[in-house]
ZADREN-552027 format. One line per field, with one value per residue: residue number from 1; x, y, z of N, C-alpha, C, O in turn. Coordinates in steps of 0.05 Angstrom, whole numbers. Layout:
# ZADREN-552027
n: NUM;...
n_px: X;...
n_py: Y;...
n_pz: Z;...
ca_px: X;...
ca_py: Y;...
ca_pz: Z;...
c_px: X;...
c_py: Y;...
c_pz: Z;...
o_px: X;...
o_py: Y;...
o_pz: Z;...
//
This chain:
# ZADREN-552027
n: 1;2;3;4;5;6;7;8;9;10;11;12;13;14;15;16;17;18;19;20;21;22;23;24;25;26;27;28;29;30;31;32;33;34;35;36;37;38;39;40;41;42;43;44;45;46;47;48;49;50;51;52;53;54;55;56;57;58;59;60;61;62;63;64;65;66;67;68;69;70;71;72;73;74;75;76;77;78;79;80;81;82;83;84;85;86;87;88;89;90;91;92;93;94;95;96;97;98;99;100;101;102;103;104;105;106;107;108;109;110;111;112;113;114;115;116;117;118;119;120;121;122;123;124;125;126;127;128;129;130;131;132;133;134;135;136;137;138;139;140;141;142;143;144;145;146;147;148;149;150;151;152;153;154;155;156;157;158;159;160;161;162;163;164;165;166;167;168;169;170;171;172;173;174;175;176;177;178;179;180;181;182;183;184;185;186;187;188;189;190;191;192;193;194;195;196;197;198;199;200;201;202;203;204;205;206;207;208;209;210;211;212;213;214;215;216;217;218;219;220;221;222;223;224;225;226;227;228;229;230;231;232;233;234;235;236;237;238;239;240;241;242;243;244;245;246;247;248;249;250;251;252;253;254;255;256;257;258;259;260;261;262;263;264;265;266;267;268;269;270;271;272;273;274;275;276;277;278;279;280;281;282;283;284;285;286;287;288;289;290;291;292;293;294;295;296;297;298;299
n_px: -403;-352;-331;-276;-241;-219;-164;-117;-81;-69;-115;-151;-194;-247;-292;-347;-388;-450;-486;-461;-415;-367;-306;-306;-273;-209;-168;-140;-153;-144;-147;-184;-245;-272;-333;-388;-457;-510;-545;-513;-495;-443;-397;-356;-322;-289;-233;-209;-156;-134;-100;-57;-32;5;53;74;97;149;217;260;329;389;409;439;409;415;415;370;306;239;203;238;261;217;207;252;242;195;212;249;214;185;223;222;173;115;88;34;32;62;76;68;101;65;36;71;63;78;126;184;213;260;258;291;317;346;360;360;353;325;320;268;197;170;125;127;176;164;123;152;195;172;113;102;136;130;77;18;-15;-24;-46;-80;-90;-122;-99;-96;-47;-30;-25;-22;14;3;32;7;-1;-50;-118;-183;-246;-280;-345;-413;-458;-488;-481;-529;-573;-642;-643;-604;-574;-567;-545;-492;-426;-378;-311;-262;-195;-158;-110;-62;-56;-23;-11;26;76;141;182;235;296;348;406;456;526;558;579;602;630;608;596;557;491;449;471;476;455;395;369;328;269;276;304;271;222;208;243;224;223;180;112;50;-17;-71;-128;-132;-106;-141;-181;-156;-115;-45;-2;58;98;147;166;202;244;288;309;307;341;340;317;270;243;235;199;155;143;128;81;50;43;9;-37;-51;-59;-109;-144;-122;-135;-189;-245;-299;-355;-401;-466;-496;-553;-554;-576;-567;-578;-631;-642;-617;-597;-568;-501;-459;-426;-358;-295;-244;-265;-291;-342;-393;-409;-463;-489;-528;-537;-489;-459;-432;-407;-375;-328;-310;-265;-278;-251;-255;-298;-357;-399
n_py: -314;-307;-264;-229;-267;-257;-237;-187;-193;-247;-278;-312;-303;-323;-312;-339;-347;-371;-382;-396;-421;-396;-368;-306;-273;-277;-277;-239;-214;-146;-96;-76;-39;-10;4;38;46;96;68;36;-9;-51;-59;-89;-74;-102;-90;-120;-152;-176;-238;-221;-183;-208;-203;-158;-173;-187;-171;-150;-161;-125;-127;-136;-147;-178;-197;-231;-261;-232;-267;-299;-261;-244;-291;-294;-253;-271;-320;-302;-276;-321;-347;-321;-322;-353;-417;-414;-364;-365;-366;-399;-391;-378;-370;-327;-276;-226;-186;-154;-117;-144;-186;-187;-165;-111;-95;-61;-86;-64;-55;-58;-72;-133;-129;-74;-73;-106;-76;-28;-46;-78;-75;-19;-5;-42;-54;-96;-148;-174;-236;-280;-349;-408;-473;-546;-557;-512;-438;-400;-349;-307;-268;-227;-202;-185;-187;-216;-217;-194;-177;-186;-166;-105;-47;-4;54;50;-4;-37;-2;30;74;123;151;196;209;257;271;325;345;318;311;302;332;339;298;282;233;202;167;122;147;186;190;248;300;345;330;326;297;287;259;293;326;296;281;252;196;210;217;243;227;190;212;254;296;318;320;305;282;300;304;313;312;316;364;399;398;408;444;459;420;404;348;303;234;184;131;91;42;39;38;49;92;78;41;74;111;78;64;114;122;81;100;143;117;91;133;156;119;121;171;180;157;112;103;57;34;-23;-64;-131;-170;-221;-257;-270;-275;-312;-295;-250;-233;-246;-197;-193;-185;-153;-164;-137;-91;-63;5;47;109;158;209;228;223;175;118;66;12;-13;-33;-73;-56;-54;-81;-78;-114
n_pz: 952;932;958;983;964;916;881;861;800;808;809;761;704;663;611;582;525;531;492;444;460;455;478;505;534;566;618;672;739;749;782;840;852;905;938;971;978;992;1024;1054;1030;1012;957;906;848;793;753;695;656;593;570;540;569;601;577;599;645;642;627;574;552;538;471;406;346;285;214;216;210;210;236;267;300;329;356;388;425;450;472;510;544;562;593;641;668;701;682;663;642;597;525;463;402;345;282;239;198;184;150;121;65;57;91;135;195;231;294;357;420;480;552;565;581;555;521;507;479;435;412;399;366;327;316;313;272;230;228;236;275;341;360;402;412;434;440;444;467;492;498;441;407;354;302;259;192;175;198;207;168;109;115;91;115;126;168;181;174;194;194;226;255;313;343;333;336;311;316;304;304;295;312;307;253;192;131;92;81;103;91;125;124;143;178;144;124;143;102;120;163;213;277;314;325;312;273;228;163;134;96;40;-2;-50;-98;-122;-127;-163;-150;-103;-32;-3;7;-16;9;-21;-11;45;53;30;67;117;109;92;128;152;167;194;184;213;194;217;200;145;83;29;-23;-52;-20;23;2;-6;47;66;36;56;108;98;82;130;165;163;188;238;257;254;285;298;338;347;357;343;328;345;303;287;327;324;270;221;173;181;196;253;295;298;330;293;243;181;163;121;131;134;133;116;136;156;112;104;76;76;84;146;199;257;316;370;419;455;496
ca_px: -382;-325;-322;-251;-225;-211;-139;-105;-60;-66;-141;-156;-222;-254;-320;-356;-415;-464;-503;-445;-392;-342;-294;-305;-251;-193;-146;-136;-162;-123;-150;-212;-256;-290;-353;-411;-478;-522;-559;-493;-489;-416;-394;-329;-321;-261;-222;-193;-140;-131;-75;-35;-18;27;78;84;108;176;234;281;357;402;421;438;399;419;413;349;280;219;193;258;264;194;211;273;229;176;228;260;191;178;243;219;146;103;80;9;36;79;64;81;100;49;39;82;60;89;153;191;221;283;254;315;314;369;347;372;334;331;314;240;178;169;104;138;197;150;110;171;213;158;86;104;152;121;48;11;-33;-18;-71;-77;-109;-119;-98;-95;-21;-23;-33;-5;13;8;38;-5;-2;-78;-137;-211;-257;-299;-372;-433;-479;-482;-492;-541;-597;-668;-641;-592;-557;-582;-533;-464;-411;-353;-291;-240;-174;-142;-86;-38;-58;-1;-21;49;93;169;194;264;306;372;425;478;551;557;602;615;646;594;596;533;468;432;483;478;431;381;360;302;257;279;313;250;197;209;259;212;229;155;88;26;-42;-89;-155;-129;-98;-166;-197;-141;-93;-19;11;81;109;166;163;229;247;316;318;304;366;337;296;245;230;226;175;134;135;113;54;36;35;-14;-61;-57;-64;-138;-155;-112;-145;-218;-256;-328;-367;-426;-483;-514;-570;-543;-599;-560;-589;-658;-645;-592;-588;-549;-476;-452;-404;-334;-272;-225;-278;-299;-371;-401;-423;-478;-504;-531;-537;-461;-446;-414;-412;-348;-324;-293;-258;-285;-226;-262;-325;-370;-423
ca_py: -334;-298;-240;-232;-288;-248;-222;-173;-205;-277;-291;-314;-301;-330;-306;-356;-342;-396;-387;-409;-434;-381;-353;-277;-259;-295;-260;-239;-191;-126;-81;-73;-13;-14;26;33;66;110;48;21;-35;-50;-73;-87;-77;-109;-85;-143;-149;-201;-252;-207;-166;-223;-193;-136;-185;-195;-150;-160;-154;-111;-144;-126;-169;-173;-221;-247;-256;-221;-289;-308;-239;-245;-315;-287;-237;-288;-339;-287;-273;-347;-354;-305;-322;-378;-432;-406;-339;-370;-367;-412;-375;-391;-360;-300;-269;-199;-186;-130;-123;-163;-207;-186;-142;-102;-82;-60;-92;-51;-69;-52;-94;-148;-117;-49;-79;-116;-53;-9;-57;-92;-65;9;-3;-60;-59;-123;-153;-196;-251;-303;-371;-431;-500;-567;-558;-486;-413;-392;-320;-302;-240;-229;-178;-176;-204;-211;-222;-174;-189;-173;-153;-77;-33;19;66;37;-33;-48;19;43;100;124;176;197;227;264;284;339;357;304;306;310;333;338;279;280;208;203;140;119;170;184;202;277;310;367;319;326;271;283;248;314;339;277;281;226;188;222;205;261;214;172;226;279;317;328;302;303;272;315;289;335;311;326;392;414;399;418;462;446;416;387;332;282;207;173;102;86;17;40;47;54;112;66;30;96;122;59;67;139;118;65;118;159;99;84;156;161;102;129;197;181;133;110;88;49;14;-37;-86;-157;-185;-249;-273;-278;-278;-324;-281;-230;-244;-234;-178;-205;-168;-157;-166;-112;-89;-37;24;65;130;180;234;236;218;153;94;54;-12;-7;-56;-72;-58;-56;-91;-79;-132
ca_pz: 958;923;972;997;952;889;885;838;785;811;804;733;697;636;604;560;514;534;468;423;471;449;500;497;548;581;630;701;754;751;806;850;859;927;941;989;971;1014;1041;1068;1016;1000;931;894;819;786;726;686;632;578;573;527;589;613;565;616;669;637;614;556;559;515;450;378;329;256;197;228;199;229;253;286;319;346;372;409;446;465;488;533;562;574;613;666;680;707;659;652;628;574;499;441;377;324;255;235;169;179;140;107;38;56;112;151;213;247;316;384;441;505;576;570;582;530;504;497;459;412;400;388;346;307;309;305;247;208;230;243;298;359;365;419;407;452;429;465;479;504;486;419;400;326;294;232;176;173;212;201;142;101;116;73;131;131;192;167;185;190;195;251;268;335;347;326;340;296;329;287;319;275;324;298;225;174;104;75;96;96;101;130;129;160;178;124;132;139;87;135;184;239;290;329;310;302;250;206;145;132;70;33;-26;-73;-123;-133;-124;-179;-137;-78;-9;12;-7;-9;12;-29;2;72;51;24;92;140;99;90;154;146;189;185;195;213;193;220;188;116;71;1;-28;-62;3;40;-11;0;75;68;25;76;130;89;82;157;181;165;208;265;266;253;298;299;361;335;372;325;338;336;292;282;348;317;241;212;148;189;207;279;295;311;331;271;217;167;155;108;149;117;147;97;150;159;86;108;61;73;99;169;216;285;331;398;421;481;495
c_px: -354;-315;-297;-232;-215;-187;-128;-82;-58;-93;-147;-186;-226;-284;-327;-384;-430;-481;-487;-420;-366;-332;-291;-282;-236;-169;-145;-149;-138;-125;-179;-219;-277;-308;-374;-432;-491;-538;-539;-487;-462;-416;-365;-333;-293;-256;-205;-177;-135;-103;-51;-19;4;54;89;96;137;191;254;308;370;414;420;431;403;419;393;322;261;209;213;263;241;196;231;260;210;191;239;238;186;198;238;192;137;92;54;10;53;64;81;79;85;56;50;81;70;118;160;203;245;280;279;314;341;358;365;349;343;324;284;223;176;148;114;159;184;136;129;186;198;132;88;119;142;91;43;-6;-22;-45;-64;-98;-102;-119;-95;-68;-12;-34;-13;-8;21;15;30;-6;-30;-95;-165;-219;-276;-327;-391;-455;-472;-493;-503;-566;-622;-666;-630;-573;-574;-572;-504;-452;-386;-335;-268;-220;-155;-115;-61;-38;-33;-12;1;71;122;180;224;274;331;390;447;503;551;583;616;631;633;593;571;510;451;444;484;452;420;374;332;292;260;285;292;223;198;222;247;217;203;133;64;2;-64;-116;-154;-121;-123;-182;-183;-119;-67;-6;33;90;127;160;190;229;277;326;315;329;364;314;269;229;219;201;151;124;120;84;38;27;10;-39;-70;-66;-94;-151;-146;-125;-175;-228;-286;-337;-395;-440;-502;-531;-560;-566;-593;-571;-616;-662;-618;-581;-568;-525;-470;-429;-381;-311;-253;-238;-286;-328;-375;-416;-436;-495;-506;-530;-509;-446;-426;-423;-385;-347;-303;-288;-267;-259;-231;-292;-334;-396;-442
c_py: -325;-275;-246;-253;-281;-230;-210;-190;-236;-291;-289;-314;-307;-325;-322;-349;-368;-402;-403;-423;-420;-367;-323;-262;-280;-279;-262;-213;-171;-110;-78;-44;-18;10;18;55;78;92;31;-6;-34;-66;-70;-93;-83;-102;-109;-136;-176;-213;-238;-190;-182;-214;-169;-147;-193;-171;-164;-152;-142;-131;-130;-150;-161;-200;-241;-241;-244;-243;-297;-286;-240;-269;-309;-272;-254;-308;-326;-282;-299;-355;-342;-309;-351;-391;-422;-378;-341;-373;-384;-395;-391;-381;-332;-294;-240;-202;-158;-137;-142;-187;-210;-161;-136;-85;-81;-66;-78;-68;-66;-77;-107;-136;-91;-53;-90;-93;-34;-21;-71;-78;-36;13;-19;-64;-87;-124;-176;-210;-276;-324;-395;-457;-520;-568;-531;-462;-404;-362;-318;-273;-239;-202;-167;-196;-198;-217;-198;-187;-173;-159;-124;-68;-7;29;50;7;-43;-27;34;71;99;151;174;217;232;280;298;348;343;298;317;310;335;322;279;254;210;175;140;143;164;196;231;286;332;356;320;298;266;273;270;326;321;278;253;221;200;208;222;246;197;186;254;302;328;308;298;291;288;296;310;335;321;355;409;418;413;438;446;445;395;372;310;256;194;143;96;62;17;52;52;73;100;54;52;109;104;62;93;137;101;81;134;142;94;109;162;145;110;154;199;155;135;93;82;29;1;-57;-112;-175;-214;-268;-284;-283;-287;-311;-259;-244;-231;-215;-189;-186;-174;-158;-138;-114;-63;-20;44;84;154;207;245;233;196;129;80;29;-8;-32;-51;-76;-59;-64;-91;-94;-123
c_pz: 951;939;988;985;925;892;859;827;787;806;774;727;668;632;579;551;514;509;447;433;467;474;491;511;565;592;660;713;756;777;814;854;881;931;961;982;996;1033;1057;1055;1003;974;922;864;811;757;719;661;620;581;560;547;603;601;580;642;665;624;596;566;534;496;423;360;300;241;208;216;220;247;274;308;339;365;395;432;463;482;513;554;577;596;640;680;685;681;647;638;603;548;480;416;356;296;255;205;163;170;130;80;36;75;129;169;226;269;341;404;467;529;584;573;555;511;491;475;433;397;386;364;323;298;299;278;224;208;240;269;314;365;381;411;425;436;451;480;490;489;465;414;370;321;264;218;174;188;202;172;135;98;98;89;136;158;181;181;177;187;221;264;288;341;338;332;324;309;309;303;299;286;315;268;210;145;83;91;85;107;103;137;147;158;157;136;125;124;102;159;211;251;306;312;298;276;226;189;144;102;65;7;-51;-99;-136;-133;-138;-165;-112;-55;8;-6;2;-8;5;-15;31;72;46;50;115;134;99;118;150;171;178;199;191;213;193;205;157;103;41;-4;-36;-38;21;28;-5;29;80;58;43;100;123;90;111;173;184;187;236;275;266;265;299;323;353;353;352;340;327;327;286;303;341;287;230;186;155;202;234;276;311;309;307;244;207;159;141;129;131;134;130;111;153;132;88;93;56;90;121;186;245;301;361;400;450;479;517
o_px: -335;-292;-295;-210;-202;-189;-130;-65;-48;-92;-147;-202;-211;-300;-316;-402;-423;-489;-498;-405;-345;-348;-276;-273;-248;-153;-150;-154;-116;-106;-197;-202;-299;-299;-378;-425;-483;-544;-548;-474;-457;-431;-351;-344;-274;-271;-188;-182;-132;-84;-28;5;21;74;112;105;149;178;264;311;362;428;402;445;394;422;398;316;267;206;205;267;245;189;228;265;210;183;240;243;182;191;247;190;148;88;51;-8;58;41;106;57;92;79;41;96;70;134;142;202;249;296;287;311;357;349;382;329;366;321;276;232;179;154;110;159;193;138;124;189;209;129;76;114;143;81;60;-10;-12;-64;-45;-120;-78;-138;-90;-67;11;-49;11;-30;43;4;45;-10;-34;-88;-170;-202;-286;-331;-387;-468;-452;-511;-487;-579;-623;-686;-644;-558;-592;-587;-493;-467;-372;-343;-257;-227;-138;-98;-40;-21;-24;-22;-4;82;126;187;237;262;333;390;456;502;544;605;640;644;647;590;564;509;440;428;492;430;433;373;315;305;248;274;295;202;189;214;259;216;205;136;59;1;-75;-126;-173;-130;-125;-196;-195;-106;-67;0;28;91;124;151;201;216;290;350;320;337;384;293;248;204;198;183;129;100;101;66;14;5;-8;-60;-94;-80;-103;-167;-161;-125;-186;-221;-298;-326;-412;-428;-523;-525;-557;-575;-611;-573;-624;-682;-598;-559;-554;-527;-475;-413;-383;-308;-247;-225;-287;-338;-363;-435;-423;-513;-487;-521;-505;-422;-405;-446;-374;-363;-280;-305;-265;-247;-212;-308;-321;-413;-463
o_py: -334;-266;-264;-257;-298;-209;-223;-201;-248;-315;-268;-323;-299;-334;-318;-346;-386;-425;-421;-435;-430;-355;-317;-242;-298;-268;-283;-194;-179;-110;-78;-27;-28;33;-6;78;72;100;13;-23;-17;-85;-51;-113;-70;-108;-117;-117;-196;-201;-243;-185;-169;-218;-161;-131;-205;-154;-186;-137;-149;-150;-113;-170;-140;-221;-265;-217;-245;-239;-302;-293;-236;-267;-319;-278;-252;-313;-338;-284;-299;-370;-353;-300;-370;-378;-421;-371;-321;-381;-385;-385;-413;-383;-315;-306;-232;-218;-141;-160;-155;-205;-232;-139;-154;-63;-99;-53;-81;-93;-71;-99;-94;-133;-86;-38;-83;-91;-26;-8;-75;-69;-30;32;-10;-76;-100;-104;-196;-197;-291;-317;-401;-462;-513;-577;-528;-464;-402;-351;-325;-256;-248;-181;-143;-219;-177;-222;-185;-205;-149;-141;-119;-80;10;15;38;-6;-56;-35;49;89;78;171;153;241;213;300;285;358;356;283;339;289;333;331;277;253;219;161;157;157;141;212;238;281;337;372;315;279;243;279;267;335;330;277;233;239;200;190;216;253;190;173;274;325;347;284;289;290;289;276;322;356;334;370;431;438;428;447;422;465;372;383;301;255;192;131;96;60;-4;74;59;71;109;56;49;116;114;61;94;147;105;77;137;152;92;106;170;155;106;159;218;133;156;71;100;10;13;-65;-115;-192;-230;-292;-305;-295;-272;-317;-249;-263;-207;-217;-194;-172;-197;-153;-119;-134;-43;-30;58;75;170;227;270;239;197;120;83;26;0;-51;-29;-98;-65;-55;-102;-89;-135
o_pz: 963;934;1004;995;911;906;838;842;768;799;762;744;651;648;558;568;498;505;434;418;474;489;473;500;576;577;672;699;763;792;797;858;875;929;967;981;1019;1056;1072;1068;985;970;929;856;821;739;734;647;634;591;568;542;617;614;575;659;683;611;601;586;511;504;419;360;292;252;209;211;244;271;297;331;363;389;417;455;487;505;534;578;601;615;660;703;675;661;622;625;589;548;482;410;349;287;270;190;140;180;129;71;15;74;137;158;231;264;345;404;474;527;606;569;534;487;468;456;411;372;363;344;302;275;278;264;201;189;251;282;304;373;375;405;429;421;474;502;497;471;471;417;363;335;247;231;172;191;191;155;153;82;92;79;150;169;173;196;155;179;237;282;281;344;336;334;324;312;299;315;287;271;315;258;216;136;59;110;61;131;84;154;165;137;153;155;102;133;97;173;231;236;311;288;276;259;204;200;151;86;83;-4;-72;-120;-160;-137;-126;-167;-100;-59;30;-30;26;-21;24;-7;40;90;56;53;130;152;104;130;144;193;155;221;169;230;173;198;145;110;29;9;-28;-37;33;44;1;34;96;69;45;110;139;98;116;193;205;202;255;299;277;256;301;327;353;364;345;362;303;341;281;299;351;279;230;178;137;216;237;257;335;288;302;224;222;150;148;142;116;148;128;98;152;131;75;96;34;109;115;186;256;301;377;384;468;462;520
//
């Protein structure tokens, strides 16, 4: 019945789990893939994207934002998005728990897509998660410092671990980090951005402008790299941001693809696997015994 009636970008799709009534996916059709097999049977497969993709349907405008909280800056971006799109693509700003040490941002907004501006000006610099939730008066978008809960149900061999793969990407690993802050006035009188020195952590880090990561150096040797934070103006804050990068780097470079058995369907003593939650992962063959967050889920 739907043949020829499903259109890219305008046809909306919602997937509901009939077992518990939970909406597993809510979004739109992105693009079709048409095919025909050797028996002459035609088929169309559709790639879909979630509601968060609506933030790619609007562009921001140039502005200089200062003396503004993270929450207010986020609201400015969402409001500009809402001005440009249909009502069903609009978001209401919900909870904002991400902040910085001053709860004051100084940003340049460009002309990019709204999602790209949020990612560049907020997520890439301050971290956090974008979360959508449906309420009776519309779709809310939260910007949260953390999501999920730590669950007690482990994923482990001989219980509920069917298969797993661990991918390690060493090509972008940094084992000696040089955090760099805002540009400083050059004593030599240079005017170009390249010739201006930047704030470093030497004054608060025993005279060293870098932070070593011994456990990674033992595995990958000494690999130096710089991380630039244009909005940081104090050495202590810069040191903290460098330490935060070190904590986040492991998660960014090592990923696990795990196929567990969802035993919660038949045994209520097991907790279901939900996006954003943390579960203990135990695999003696790989020497893995740590709590990891579910960041992607295939049903």
